[in-house]
Residue, then its C-alpha position, 0 to 999 in steps of 0.5 A: x340433335x335430330x329426331x332420328x338421333x334422339x330416337x336412336x339414343x332412346x332405343x340404345x339406352x332402353x336396350x342397355x337397360x334390358x341387357x343390364x337387367x337380364x344380367x342382374x336377374x341371372x346374378x351376372x355383372x352386366x357388360x361395362x358398355x351397357x352400365x356406362x350407357x346407363x350412367x353406372x360405373x362398373x365399380x359401383x355395380x360390383x358393390x351391390x350385393x345381388 
C-alpha cells in the first residue's frame, strides 16, 4: 500500500466516522456505506437503542 492510498483510506474512514456520529446524534440511522466502512453491520446498529 502506498503512502497516498494509506492517507486516502485514513481520511475515508475518518469521514465515515464523522457522518455516522452526526447521524446518530440526530437519531437517524447512518448510511450503510459509512457503517460498512467502520466495520459495523447495519443490523447491529439497528439493535442499538438511541
